[in-house]
C-alpha positions as a Markdown table, in Angstrom:
| # | Residue | x | y | z |
|---|---|---|---|---|
| 1 | Met | 30.1 | -0.3 | 7.3 |
| 2 | Thr | 27.0 | -2.5 | 6.2 |
| 3 | Gln | 23.9 | -2.6 | 8.1 |
| 4 | Asp | 24.6 | -6.0 | 9.5 |
| 5 | Asn | 27.8 | -4.9 | 11.5 |
| 6 | Trp | 26.1 | -2.2 | 13.1 |
| 7 | Asn | 26.3 | -2.5 | 16.9 |
| 8 | Pro | 23.0 | -2.1 | 18.7 |
| 9 | Ala | 24.8 | -1.6 | 21.9 |
| 10 | Arg | 25.7 | 1.8 | 20.5 |
| 11 | Ala | 23.4 | 4.8 | 20.4 |
| 12 | Gln | 20.7 | 4.6 | 18.0 |
| 13 | Arg | 21.8 | 5.3 | 14.4 |
| 14 | Pro | 20.4 | 8.7 | 13.3 |
| 15 | Ile | 17.7 | 8.8 | 10.6 |
| 16 | Cys | 17.6 | 11.4 | 8.3 |
| 17 | Val | 14.2 | 11.6 | 6.0 |
| 18 | Ile | 14.5 | 13.8 | 2.9 |
| 19 | Gly | 11.7 | 14.8 | 0.9 |
| 20 | Asn | 8.2 | 16.4 | 0.3 |
| 21 | Ala | 5.7 | 18.1 | 2.9 |
| 22 | Asn | 2.5 | 19.7 | 2.2 |
| 23 | Leu | -0.9 | 20.2 | 3.9 |
| 24 | Asp | -3.4 | 17.2 | 3.5 |
| 25 | Ile | -7.3 | 17.5 | 3.7 |
| 26 | Val | -8.7 | 14.2 | 4.4 |
| 27 | Leu | -12.5 | 13.5 | 3.5 |
| 28 | Gly | -14.6 | 10.6 | 3.3 |
| 29 | His | -16.1 | 8.4 | 2.6 |
| 30 | Leu | -17.3 | 8.6 | -1.0 |
| 31 | Asp | -19.2 | 6.1 | -3.0 |
| 32 | Ala | -19.7 | 8.0 | -6.4 |
| 33 | Trp | -18.6 | 11.6 | -7.6 |
| 34 | Pro | -21.2 | 14.2 | -7.0 |
| 35 | Asp | -22.8 | 16.0 | -10.0 |
| 36 | Arg | -20.9 | 19.2 | -11.1 |
| 37 | Gly | -22.2 | 22.4 | -9.1 |
| 38 | Thr | -23.7 | 20.4 | -6.2 |
| 39 | Glu | -22.2 | 20.0 | -2.6 |
| 40 | Ala | -21.4 | 16.8 | -0.8 |
| 41 | Phe | -21.0 | 16.2 | 2.9 |
| 42 | Phe | -18.8 | 13.6 | 4.4 |
| 43 | Pro | -19.0 | 12.3 | 8.0 |
| 44 | His | -15.1 | 11.8 | 8.4 |
| 45 | Ser | -12.4 | 14.8 | 8.0 |
| 46 | Asp | -9.3 | 15.7 | 8.9 |
| 47 | Leu | -6.6 | 18.6 | 8.3 |
| 48 | Arg | -2.9 | 17.7 | 8.8 |
| 49 | Ile | 0.5 | 18.0 | 7.6 |
| 50 | Gly | 0.8 | 15.3 | 4.6 |
| 51 | Gly | 3.5 | 14.2 | 1.8 |
| 52 | Ser | 4.9 | 10.7 | 2.0 |
| 53 | Ala | 8.4 | 11.9 | 3.7 |
| 54 | Ala | 6.5 | 14.4 | 6.1 |
| 55 | Asn | 4.5 | 11.4 | 7.4 |
| 56 | Thr | 7.2 | 9.3 | 8.0 |
| 57 | Ala | 8.9 | 12.1 | 10.0 |
| 58 | Leu | 5.8 | 12.6 | 12.0 |
| 59 | Val | 5.8 | 9.0 | 12.8 |
| 60 | Leu | 9.5 | 8.9 | 13.8 |
| 61 | Gln | 8.8 | 12.1 | 16.0 |
| 62 | Arg | 6.1 | 10.2 | 17.7 |
| 63 | Leu | 8.5 | 7.0 | 18.2 |
| 64 | Gly | 11.2 | 9.1 | 20.0 |
| 65 | Ser | 13.6 | 8.2 | 17.3 |
| 66 | Thr | 16.9 | 10.1 | 16.9 |
| 67 | Phe | 15.9 | 11.7 | 13.4 |
| 68 | Gly | 15.9 | 15.0 | 11.6 |
| 69 | Phe | 13.5 | 16.0 | 8.6 |
| 70 | Val | 15.0 | 17.8 | 5.6 |
| 71 | Thr | 12.2 | 19.7 | 3.6 |
| 72 | Thr | 10.7 | 22.8 | 2.1 |
| 73 | Tyr | 7.6 | 24.6 | 2.6 |
| 74 | Gly | 5.8 | 27.8 | 1.3 |
| 75 | Thr | 5.1 | 31.3 | 2.5 |
| 76 | Asp | 1.4 | 30.8 | 3.8 |
| 77 | Leu | -0.7 | 29.7 | 6.6 |
| 78 | Ala | 0.1 | 26.0 | 5.5 |
| 79 | Gly | 3.6 | 26.6 | 5.5 |
| 80 | Asp | 3.5 | 28.0 | 9.2 |
| 81 | Val | 2.2 | 24.8 | 10.3 |
| 82 | Ile | 4.9 | 22.8 | 8.6 |
| 83 | Gly | 7.6 | 25.1 | 10.0 |
| 84 | Glu | 6.3 | 24.9 | 13.5 |
| 85 | Arg | 6.1 | 21.3 | 13.6 |
| 86 | Phe | 9.8 | 20.4 | 13.1 |
| 87 | Thr | 12.2 | 22.3 | 15.2 |
| 88 | Gly | 14.4 | 19.7 | 16.4 |
| 89 | Pro | 18.1 | 19.8 | 16.2 |
| 90 | Leu | 18.5 | 17.6 | 13.3 |
| 91 | Asp | 15.5 | 19.3 | 11.3 |
| 92 | Arg | 16.6 | 21.1 | 8.4 |
| 93 | Leu | 13.8 | 23.3 | 6.6 |
| 94 | Gln | 14.1 | 26.1 | 4.1 |
| 95 | Arg | 11.0 | 28.3 | 3.4 |
| 96 | Leu | 10.4 | 29.0 | -0.4 |
| 97 | Ala | 8.7 | 32.3 | -1.7 |
| 98 | Lys | 5.9 | 30.1 | -3.0 |
| 99 | Pro | 2.4 | 28.7 | -1.9 |
| 100 | Thr | 2.5 | 25.3 | -0.1 |
| 101 | Ser | 1.4 | 22.4 | -2.0 |
| 102 | Tyr | -1.7 | 21.1 | -1.0 |
| 103 | Thr | -3.1 | 17.5 | -1.3 |
| 104 | Val | -7.3 | 16.5 | -1.0 |
| 105 | Gly | -7.4 | 12.9 | 0.0 |
| 106 | Ile | -10.8 | 11.4 | -0.8 |
| 107 | Leu | -11.5 | 8.1 | 1.1 |
| 108 | His | -13.7 | 5.4 | -0.4 |
| 109 | Pro | -15.6 | 2.6 | 1.7 |
| 110 | Asp | -13.3 | -0.1 | 0.0 |
| 111 | Ser | -10.2 | 1.5 | 1.6 |
| 112 | Glu | -8.9 | 3.0 | -1.7 |
| 113 | Arg | -8.2 | 6.8 | -1.9 |
| 114 | Thr | -8.3 | 9.3 | -4.5 |
| 115 | Phe | -5.8 | 12.1 | -4.2 |
| 116 | Leu | -6.1 | 15.7 | -5.7 |
| 117 | Ser | -2.8 | 18.0 | -5.3 |
| 118 | Ser | -1.6 | 21.3 | -6.1 |
| 119 | Ala | 2.0 | 21.9 | -7.3 |
| 120 | Gly | 2.9 | 24.9 | -5.3 |
| 121 | His | 6.3 | 25.0 | -3.5 |
| 122 | Leu | 7.2 | 21.1 | -4.4 |
| 123 | Asp | 7.8 | 22.2 | -8.0 |
| 124 | His | 10.5 | 24.5 | -7.0 |
| 125 | Thr | 12.3 | 22.2 | -4.3 |
| 126 | Asp | 15.7 | 20.7 | -6.2 |
| 127 | Leu | 19.0 | 19.0 | -5.7 |
| 128 | Ser | 20.9 | 22.3 | -4.6 |
| 129 | Thr | 18.2 | 22.9 | -2.0 |
| 130 | Phe | 18.7 | 19.6 | -0.4 |
| 131 | Arg | 22.7 | 20.0 | -0.8 |
| 132 | Ala | 22.7 | 23.4 | 1.1 |
| 133 | Leu | 20.1 | 21.7 | 4.0 |
| 134 | Leu | 22.5 | 18.9 | 4.5 |
| 135 | Ala | 25.7 | 20.9 | 4.6 |
| 136 | Asp | 26.1 | 20.4 | 8.2 |
| 137 | Trp | 24.0 | 17.1 | 8.8 |
| 138 | Pro | 25.7 | 14.4 | 10.5 |
| 139 | Leu | 25.9 | 11.8 | 7.3 |
| 140 | Glu | 28.5 | 9.4 | 8.6 |
| 141 | Asp | 26.8 | 6.0 | 9.6 |
| 142 | Ala | 23.4 | 7.7 | 9.2 |
| 143 | Leu | 20.4 | 6.1 | 7.5 |
| 144 | Val | 18.9 | 8.2 | 5.0 |
| 145 | Leu | 15.4 | 8.2 | 3.5 |
| 146 | Ile | 14.4 | 10.0 | 0.4 |
| 147 | Ser | 10.9 | 9.9 | -0.1 |
| 148 | Gly | 8.4 | 11.6 | -2.6 |
| 149 | Ala | 10.8 | 12.6 | -5.4 |
| 150 | Phe | 8.3 | 12.0 | -8.1 |
| 151 | Thr | 6.1 | 14.9 | -6.5 |
| 152 | Met | 9.2 | 17.0 | -6.8 |
| 153 | Pro | 9.5 | 17.6 | -10.7 |
| 154 | Ala | 12.8 | 19.7 | -10.2 |
| 155 | Phe | 14.4 | 17.2 | -8.3 |
| 156 | Thr | 13.4 | 13.9 | -9.6 |
| 157 | Ala | 16.3 | 13.8 | -12.3 |
| 158 | Asp | 18.8 | 14.7 | -9.7 |
| 159 | Gln | 18.3 | 12.0 | -6.8 |
| 160 | Ala | 20.8 | 9.6 | -8.2 |
| 161 | Ala | 23.4 | 12.5 | -7.5 |
| 162 | Leu | 22.1 | 13.1 | -4.3 |
| 163 | Gln | 22.2 | 9.3 | -3.6 |
| 164 | Glu | 25.8 | 9.2 | -4.4 |
| 165 | Trp | 26.6 | 12.4 | -2.7 |
| 166 | Leu | 25.2 | 10.7 | 0.5 |
| 167 | Arg | 27.1 | 7.4 | 0.3 |
| 168 | Glu | 30.3 | 9.2 | -0.5 |
| 169 | Arg | 29.6 | 10.8 | 3.2 |
| 170 | Gly | 29.0 | 7.5 | 4.6 |
| 171 | Ala | 25.4 | 7.3 | 4.7 |
| 172 | Arg | 22.9 | 4.2 | 4.1 |
| 173 | Val | 20.4 | 5.3 | 1.7 |
| 174 | Ala | 16.7 | 4.0 | 1.7 |
| 175 | Leu | 14.3 | 4.9 | -0.9 |
| 176 | Asp | 10.6 | 5.0 | -1.4 |
| 177 | Pro | 9.9 | 6.3 | -4.9 |
| 178 | Gly | 6.3 | 6.6 | -4.9 |
| 179 | Trp | 4.1 | 6.2 | -8.0 |
| 180 | Pro | 5.3 | 8.4 | -11.0 |
| 181 | Pro | 3.0 | 10.7 | -12.8 |
| 182 | Gly | 3.5 | 9.0 | -16.2 |
| 183 | Cys | 2.7 | 5.5 | -14.6 |
| 184 | Trp | 6.0 | 4.1 | -15.3 |
| 185 | Thr | 7.0 | 5.4 | -19.1 |
| 186 | Glu | 10.1 | 3.8 | -20.2 |
| 187 | Asp | 11.8 | 7.2 | -18.8 |
| 188 | Glu | 10.4 | 6.9 | -15.5 |
| 189 | Arg | 11.7 | 3.4 | -15.4 |
| 190 | Ala | 15.4 | 4.5 | -16.5 |
| 191 | Val | 15.4 | 6.8 | -13.7 |
| 192 | Met | 14.2 | 4.1 | -11.3 |
| 193 | Arg | 16.9 | 1.8 | -12.4 |
| 194 | Ala | 19.4 | 4.7 | -11.7 |
| 195 | Trp | 18.0 | 5.1 | -7.9 |
| 196 | Ile | 17.8 | 1.3 | -6.8 |
| 197 | Glu | 21.3 | 0.8 | -8.0 |
| 198 | Arg | 22.3 | 3.2 | -5.5 |
| 199 | Cys | 20.2 | 2.3 | -2.4 |
| 200 | Asp | 20.5 | 0.1 | 0.3 |
| 201 | His | 16.9 | -0.3 | 1.6 |
| 202 | Leu | 14.3 | 0.1 | -1.2 |
| 203 | Leu | 10.6 | 0.1 | 0.4 |
| 204 | Val | 7.7 | -0.2 | -2.4 |
| 205 | Asn | 4.2 | -1.4 | -2.6 |
| 206 | Asp | 3.0 | -4.3 | -4.2 |
| 207 | Lys | 1.4 | -2.3 | -7.0 |
| 208 | Glu | 4.7 | -0.4 | -7.5 |
| 209 | Ala | 7.1 | -3.3 | -7.3 |
| 210 | Cys | 4.8 | -5.3 | -10.2 |
| 211 | Ala | 4.1 | -2.4 | -12.2 |
| 212 | Phe | 8.0 | -1.3 | -12.3 |
| 213 | Thr | 9.3 | -4.9 | -13.0 |
| 214 | Gly | 6.1 | -6.1 | -15.5 |
| 215 | Leu | 5.6 | -8.9 | -13.3 |
| 216 | Asp | 2.4 | -10.0 | -12.0 |
| 217 | Asp | 3.8 | -11.9 | -8.9 |
| 218 | Val | 4.9 | -9.8 | -5.8 |
| 219 | Ala | 7.9 | -12.2 | -4.9 |
| 220 | Glu | 9.1 | -12.6 | -8.3 |
| 221 | Ala | 8.9 | -9.0 | -8.7 |
| 222 | Ala | 10.9 | -8.4 | -5.4 |
| 223 | His | 13.5 | -10.7 | -6.5 |
| 224 | Ala | 13.9 | -8.8 | -9.7 |
| 225 | Leu | 14.4 | -5.5 | -7.7 |
| 226 | Ser | 17.1 | -7.2 | -5.5 |
| 227 | Ala | 19.0 | -8.4 | -8.6 |
| 228 | Ala | 19.3 | -4.8 | -9.5 |
| 229 | Met | 20.5 | -3.5 | -6.4 |
| 230 | Pro | 23.8 | -3.7 | -4.5 |
| 231 | Pro | 24.9 | -6.8 | -2.7 |
| 232 | Glu | 23.4 | -7.2 | 0.8 |
| 233 | Ala | 20.5 | -4.5 | -0.1 |
| 234 | Thr | 17.2 | -5.0 | 1.2 |
| 235 | Val | 14.2 | -4.9 | -0.9 |
| 236 | Ile | 10.7 | -4.4 | 1.1 |
| 237 | Val | 7.6 | -4.8 | -0.6 |
| 238 | Lys | 4.4 | -3.5 | 1.5 |
| 239 | Met | 1.1 | -5.2 | 1.0 |
| 240 | Gly | -1.5 | -3.5 | 2.9 |
| 241 | Pro | -3.6 | -6.1 | 4.9 |
| 242 | Glu | -1.6 | -8.7 | 3.7 |
| 243 | Gly | 1.4 | -7.5 | 5.4 |
| 244 | Ala | 5.0 | -7.1 | 3.9 |
| 245 | Leu | 7.5 | -9.4 | 2.1 |
| 246 | Ala | 11.3 | -8.8 | 2.1 |
| 247 | Val | 14.1 | -10.1 | 0.1 |
| 248 | Arg | 18.0 | -9.8 | 1.2 |
| 249 | Ala | 20.3 | -11.5 | -0.7 |
| 250 | Asp | 19.2 | -15.4 | -0.3 |
| 251 | Glu | 17.0 | -14.4 | 2.7 |
| 252 | Ile | 13.4 | -14.1 | 2.3 |
| 253 | Val | 11.0 | -13.1 | 5.1 |
| 254 | Arg | 7.2 | -12.7 | 5.0 |
| 255 | Cys | 5.0 | -11.2 | 7.9 |
| 256 | Glu | 1.5 | -11.0 | 8.1 |
| 257 | Ala | -0.7 | -8.1 | 9.3 |
| 258 | Arg | -3.5 | -8.2 | 11.6 |
| 259 | Pro | -6.9 | -7.4 | 10.7 |
| 260 | Leu | -7.8 | -3.8 | 11.3 |
| 261 | Asp | -11.3 | -1.8 | 11.0 |
| 262 | Leu | -10.0 | 1.3 | 9.5 |
| 263 | Ile | -11.5 | 4.8 | 8.3 |
| 264 | Asp | -8.5 | 6.3 | 6.8 |
| 265 | Thr | -5.3 | 4.5 | 5.3 |
| 266 | Val | -3.8 | 7.4 | 3.9 |
| 267 | Gly | -0.1 | 7.3 | 4.9 |
| 268 | Ala | -0.1 | 3.5 | 5.4 |
| 269 | Gly | 3.2 | 2.8 | 3.8 |
| 270 | Asp | 4.9 | 5.9 | 5.2 |
| 271 | Ser | 3.9 | 4.9 | 8.7 |
| 272 | Phe | 5.3 | 1.6 | 8.1 |
| 273 | Asn | 8.9 | 3.0 | 6.8 |
| 274 | Ala | 9.1 | 4.8 | 9.9 |
| 275 | Gly | 8.7 | 1.6 | 11.8 |
| 276 | Tyr | 11.1 | -0.2 | 9.7 |
| 277 | Leu | 13.8 | 2.7 | 9.8 |
| 278 | Asp | 13.5 | 2.7 | 13.4 |
| 279 | Ala | 14.0 | -0.8 | 13.7 |
| 280 | Val | 17.0 | -0.9 | 11.4 |
| 281 | Ala | 18.6 | 2.2 | 13.2 |
| 282 | Arg | 18.5 | 0.2 | 16.5 |
| 283 | Gly | 20.1 | -2.6 | 15.0 |
| 284 | Met | 17.0 | -5.2 | 14.7 |
| 285 | Pro | 17.2 | -8.1 | 12.6 |
| 286 | Leu | 14.9 | -8.3 | 9.5 |
| 287 | Arg | 11.9 | -10.2 | 10.7 |
| 288 | Pro | 11.7 | -8.2 | 13.7 |
| 289 | Ser | 12.1 | -5.1 | 11.7 |
| 290 | Leu | 9.0 | -6.1 | 9.6 |
| 291 | Glu | 7.1 | -7.0 | 12.6 |
| 292 | Arg | 7.8 | -3.7 | 14.3 |
| 293 | Ala | 6.8 | -1.8 | 11.1 |
| 294 | Ile | 3.6 | -3.5 | 10.6 |
| 295 | Ala | 2.6 | -3.1 | 14.4 |
| 296 | Ile | 3.5 | 0.8 | 14.1 |
| 297 | Ala | 1.5 | 1.2 | 11.1 |
| 298 | Gly | -1.6 | -0.4 | 12.4 |
| 299 | Lys | -1.0 | 1.8 | 15.3 |
| 300 | Val | -0.9 | 4.9 | 13.4 |
| 301 | Leu | -3.8 | 4.1 | 10.8 |
| 302 | Ser | -6.1 | 3.0 | 13.8 |
| 303 | Gln | -6.7 | 6.4 | 14.9 |
| 304 | Phe | -8.8 | 8.9 | 13.2 |
| 305 | Pro | -8.1 | 11.9 | 13.5 |
| 306 | Arg | -4.3 | 11.6 | 13.3 |
| 307 | Thr | -2.5 | 12.6 | 16.7 |
| 308 | His | 1.0 | 13.6 | 17.8 |
| 309 | Glu | 1.1 | 11.4 | 20.9 |
| 310 | Pro | 4.1 | 9.1 | 21.6 |
| 311 | Ile | 3.8 | 5.5 | 20.1 |
| 312 | Ala | 4.4 | 2.6 | 22.6 |
| 313 | Ile | 4.7 | -0.9 | 20.7 |
| 314 | Asp | 4.2 | -3.6 | 23.4 |
| 315 | Pro | 6.5 | -6.6 | 22.6 |
| 316 | Ala | 3.4 | -8.6 | 22.0 |
| 317 | Asp | 2.5 | -6.5 | 19.2 |
């Protein structure tokens, strides 16, 4: 079954988010690094669950989507926070006897961010873990996002095998690869090529698309990615304040974003992913799906600190 013959009159297609969860400490804004041995104070701070996959799962939670989160967490206070947040009927979490991974996100005035992360439990999350957690998940007709694989080194090389396993069980696979630690070495490009050959929806940002393909033009990079994917697969390129671009076979869609005055852009692409997946799961066409994703990302980013309150999207948005 392809995405285009899904009947929106049926119940919403279930969404499964597979990937990383950690604890985020967000601080800002920082103009220049302080001298060693000194202390700096920030006007803005937030402590919350993070990780690209978890960020998407949190927004799907707020949207009231039919979804489940599949992840791991550590044996500490941070792990308690993650475990207590995801207790839905489709959530599948495993506690590992390791410290939970942390990320400190430093916000800069120009909307750029710097991340400082610890390895923790994510270094020990692997294919066998995910396969076990998914054993009873209703994957037939499901829309499955794998996000944050480059943050889980024990899983990175096996992601293609998981994608094959999911597709054999009737799932449609979406992928947000993130930025690799080696900044796109030839080995990382080879891994990425194996991933995109096996996915139905590729969600990347403009920097990732251009860096992977070696092209400077975003549209050209999107077409190059599309050519490497299965027929009828969709490439989404997230362009921050400039909106998003989609390529599906001969169809090209570009949507603009509304200007926003933001404090914190951490998780912008992950929030977009949630809006897009929710729209696809509801059977929406490509342009409305992009518009919904942009609107939801804007709603999430406009809040600081972030909340867990339901998100309502007005059709005018």
